[in-house]
C-alpha positions as YAML, in Angstrom:
chain: A
units: angstrom
residues:
- id: 1
  name: GLN
  ca: [-102.27, -144.89, 84.74]
- id: 2
  name: VAL
  ca: [-100.23, -148.05, 85.69]
- id: 3
  name: GLN
  ca: [-99.48, -148.93, 89.47]
- id: 4
  name: LEU
  ca: [-97.89, -151.72, 90.99]
- id: 5
  name: VAL
  ca: [-98.81, -152.52, 94.83]
- id: 6
  name: GLU
  ca: [-96.73, -155.17, 96.38]
- id: 7
  name: SER
  ca: [-97.74, -157.08, 99.49]
- id: 8
  name: GLY
  ca: [-96.52, -160.20, 101.30]
- id: 9
  name: GLY
  ca: [-93.19, -159.16, 102.56]
- id: 10
  name: GLY
  ca: [-92.27, -159.59, 106.21]
- id: 11
  name: LEU
  ca: [-89.97, -161.51, 108.84]
- id: 12
  name: VAL
  ca: [-89.69, -165.23, 108.73]
- id: 13
  name: GLN
  ca: [-87.37, -167.75, 110.03]
- id: 14
  name: VAL
  ca: [-84.70, -169.58, 108.13]
- id: 15
  name: GLY
  ca: [-86.30, -172.40, 106.21]
- id: 16
  name: GLY
  ca: [-89.80, -170.73, 106.06]
- id: 17
  name: SER
  ca: [-91.79, -169.45, 103.25]
- id: 18
  name: LEU
  ca: [-93.39, -166.30, 102.04]
- id: 19
  name: ARG
  ca: [-95.50, -165.31, 99.06]
- id: 20
  name: LEU
  ca: [-95.16, -162.17, 97.42]
- id: 21
  name: SER
  ca: [-97.91, -160.54, 95.26]
- id: 22
  name: CYS
  ca: [-97.91, -157.59, 92.92]
- id: 23
  name: LYS
  ca: [-101.32, -156.17, 91.94]
- id: 24
  name: VAL
  ca: [-101.26, -154.14, 88.58]
- id: 25
  name: SER
  ca: [-103.68, -151.21, 88.11]
- id: 26
  name: GLY
  ca: [-104.59, -149.73, 84.69]
- id: 27
  name: THR
  ca: [-105.52, -151.50, 81.49]
- id: 28
  name: ILE
  ca: [-102.30, -152.92, 80.16]
- id: 29
  name: PHE
  ca: [-101.49, -155.73, 77.55]
- id: 30
  name: GLY
  ca: [-98.85, -157.94, 76.75]
- id: 31
  name: TRP
  ca: [-96.93, -157.49, 79.92]
- id: 32
  name: THR
  ca: [-93.82, -159.12, 81.44]
- id: 33
  name: MET
  ca: [-93.60, -159.52, 85.19]
- id: 34
  name: GLY
  ca: [-90.14, -159.61, 87.16]
- id: 35
  name: TRP
  ca: [-88.97, -159.86, 90.74]
- id: 36
  name: TYR
  ca: [-85.94, -158.14, 91.73]
- id: 37
  name: ARG
  ca: [-84.29, -157.88, 95.02]
- id: 38
  name: GLN
  ca: [-81.76, -155.17, 96.60]
- id: 39
  name: ALA
  ca: [-79.68, -155.35, 100.03]
- id: 40
  name: PRO
  ca: [-78.57, -152.03, 101.30]
- id: 41
  name: GLY
  ca: [-75.34, -151.06, 99.44]
- id: 42
  name: LYS
  ca: [-75.87, -153.72, 96.81]
- id: 43
  name: GLU
  ca: [-77.00, -153.84, 93.22]
- id: 44
  name: ARG
  ca: [-80.42, -154.74, 92.36]
- id: 45
  name: GLU
  ca: [-80.57, -158.42, 90.91]
- id: 46
  name: MET
  ca: [-83.05, -160.45, 89.03]
- id: 47
  name: VAL
  ca: [-84.86, -163.07, 90.91]
- id: 48
  name: ALA
  ca: [-87.27, -164.27, 88.59]
- id: 49
  name: THR
  ca: [-89.33, -163.42, 85.44]
- id: 50
  name: ILE
  ca: [-92.52, -164.81, 83.72]
- id: 51
  name: ASN
  ca: [-93.43, -163.51, 80.18]
- id: 52
  name: THR
  ca: [-96.73, -163.28, 78.83]
- id: 53
  name: GLY
  ca: [-96.78, -166.88, 77.46]
- id: 54
  name: GLY
  ca: [-95.73, -168.13, 81.09]
- id: 55
  name: GLY
  ca: [-92.46, -168.90, 80.14]
- id: 56
  name: THR
  ca: [-90.18, -168.51, 83.55]
- id: 57
  name: ASN
  ca: [-86.65, -167.57, 84.22]
- id: 58
  name: TYR
  ca: [-84.87, -167.68, 87.68]
- id: 59
  name: ALA
  ca: [-81.57, -166.51, 89.17]
- id: 60
  name: ASP
  ca: [-79.34, -169.58, 90.09]
- id: 61
  name: ALA
  ca: [-79.58, -168.54, 93.66]
- id: 62
  name: VAL
  ca: [-83.25, -169.30, 93.95]
- id: 63
  name: LYS
  ca: [-83.86, -172.03, 91.68]
- id: 64
  name: GLY
  ca: [-85.75, -174.82, 93.11]
- id: 65
  name: ARG
  ca: [-86.85, -172.88, 95.76]
- id: 66
  name: PHE
  ca: [-88.95, -169.80, 94.25]
- id: 67
  name: THR
  ca: [-91.73, -170.16, 91.91]
- id: 68
  name: VAL
  ca: [-93.12, -167.34, 89.66]
- id: 69
  name: SER
  ca: [-96.77, -167.24, 88.67]
- id: 70
  name: ARG
  ca: [-99.19, -164.98, 87.15]
- id: 71
  name: ASP
  ca: [-102.95, -164.52, 86.69]
- id: 72
  name: ASN
  ca: [-103.69, -162.21, 83.71]
- id: 73
  name: ALA
  ca: [-107.49, -161.95, 84.52]
- id: 74
  name: LYS
  ca: [-106.69, -160.85, 87.94]
- id: 75
  name: GLY
  ca: [-103.66, -158.56, 86.62]
- id: 76
  name: THR
  ca: [-101.69, -160.36, 89.42]
- id: 77
  name: GLY
  ca: [-98.08, -161.52, 89.73]
- id: 78
  name: SER
  ca: [-96.83, -163.72, 92.42]
- id: 79
  name: LEU
  ca: [-93.52, -164.83, 93.92]
- id: 80
  name: GLN
  ca: [-93.66, -168.00, 95.92]
- id: 81
  name: MET
  ca: [-90.51, -168.12, 98.28]
- id: 82
  name: ASN
  ca: [-89.98, -171.48, 100.05]
- id: 83
  name: SER
  ca: [-86.88, -172.98, 102.18]
- id: 84
  name: LEU
  ca: [-85.65, -169.24, 102.65]
- id: 85
  name: LYS
  ca: [-82.12, -168.46, 103.59]
- id: 86
  name: ALA
  ca: [-80.52, -165.60, 105.34]
- id: 87
  name: GLU
  ca: [-79.29, -164.39, 102.25]
- id: 88
  name: ASP
  ca: [-82.57, -163.89, 100.77]
- id: 89
  name: THR
  ca: [-83.04, -160.99, 102.93]
- id: 90
  name: HIS
  ca: [-83.56, -158.23, 100.67]
- id: 91
  name: ILE
  ca: [-86.17, -155.65, 99.76]
- id: 92
  name: TYR
  ca: [-88.12, -157.37, 96.65]
- id: 93
  name: TYR
  ca: [-89.54, -155.07, 93.95]
- id: 94
  name: CYS
  ca: [-91.83, -156.21, 91.23]
- id: 95
  name: ASN
  ca: [-91.37, -155.15, 87.64]
- id: 96
  name: LEU
  ca: [-93.80, -154.84, 84.90]
- id: 97
  name: VAL
  ca: [-92.55, -154.30, 81.09]
- id: 98
  name: TRP
  ca: [-95.41, -153.33, 78.98]
- id: 99
  name: LYS
  ca: [-93.77, -153.99, 75.78]
- id: 100
  name: GLY
  ca: [-93.44, -150.91, 73.49]
- id: 101
  name: VAL
  ca: [-94.90, -148.65, 76.20]
- id: 102
  name: GLY
  ca: [-92.79, -148.56, 79.32]
- id: 103
  name: THR
  ca: [-91.45, -150.38, 82.46]
- id: 104
  name: TYR
  ca: [-92.98, -149.91, 85.97]
- id: 105
  name: TRP
  ca: [-91.63, -150.49, 89.46]
- id: 106
  name: GLY
  ca: [-93.57, -151.42, 92.50]
- id: 107
  name: GLN
  ca: [-92.77, -149.88, 95.90]
- id: 108
  name: GLY
  ca: [-90.90, -152.63, 97.24]
- id: 109
  name: THR
  ca: [-91.42, -154.88, 100.14]
- id: 110
  name: GLN
  ca: [-89.08, -155.93, 102.85]
- id: 111
  name: VAL
  ca: [-88.36, -159.73, 103.16]
- id: 112
  name: THR
  ca: [-86.38, -160.43, 106.31]
- id: 113
  name: VAL
  ca: [-85.01, -164.13, 107.07]
- id: 114
  name: SER
  ca: [-83.61, -164.70, 110.40]
- id: 115
  name: SER
  ca: [-81.90, -167.54, 112.16]
...
């Protein structure tokens, strides 16, 4: 089975940093990792993605502040978040697309940025 376990969320002050991790269990191949976020009453939005070849994509709101990475050997994806703003307060979800097989979601981790 495929499971995604997220960690690294928490409470941080404006301007601070957090690093989110998404551990993938199960044997998978050719996967793409994405990070999404959702605030109460709002639509879930893409934050960053990284494909099998290492190509990345970022939402305009986080460009220059967030960095997505992956470690294929460890089956881990990470999202480094720097210069955090109050508007970054969301539940963050990791997403894994196993091409031709399915899409999987982590349980979500809360990131709260306070003044």
